[in-house]
N, C-alpha and C positions, 0 to 999 in steps of 0.2 A: 487596592492592590490584590486582594483575594479574587475579586471579580475578573481581573486581568488574567490570573492563573487559570481560572475556570474556562475563560474564553480560549486561552492558548491550548489547554488540554483538549477542549472540544474540537478545535480546528485541527489538531494533530490526529485525533481519533477519526475525524471525518476524512482527512487526507489518506490515512491508512486504509480505511474501508473503501474509499473510491478507487485507490490503486489496486486493492485485492479484487474488487469487482471487475475492473477493466482488464486485468491480467487473466482472470478466470474466463473471460469472454473469448480469449484467443484459443485456437486449437493447439495441439502439441507440436505441430510442425512450425507454427508461427512462434511459439515460445522457444523452440529449439533454435530457430533463426536468430533470436535475441540472446541466446545463450542462457536461458532460464529453464530450470527444471520445475515442473508443476509443484513439487513438494516444497520448493523454496519461495513460493509466492509470498507467503505471510512474512517470512524473514526479510525479504527484499522490501516489502511495503513498510515494515517497521523501521528498517535501516534508512530508507530514503524519504521518509515523511518529514515535512517541514515543521 
């Protein structure tokens, strides 16, 4: 049971950081087209992670 929680948390952490990295690769115009401000990237990544 505890191992499952560790795996779940790791997968969430990994998903968050992959999302942050992908969004940080976009320029400001591309982010604007998506309706995302650069300062909200972390918030969005945490909110949308699986």
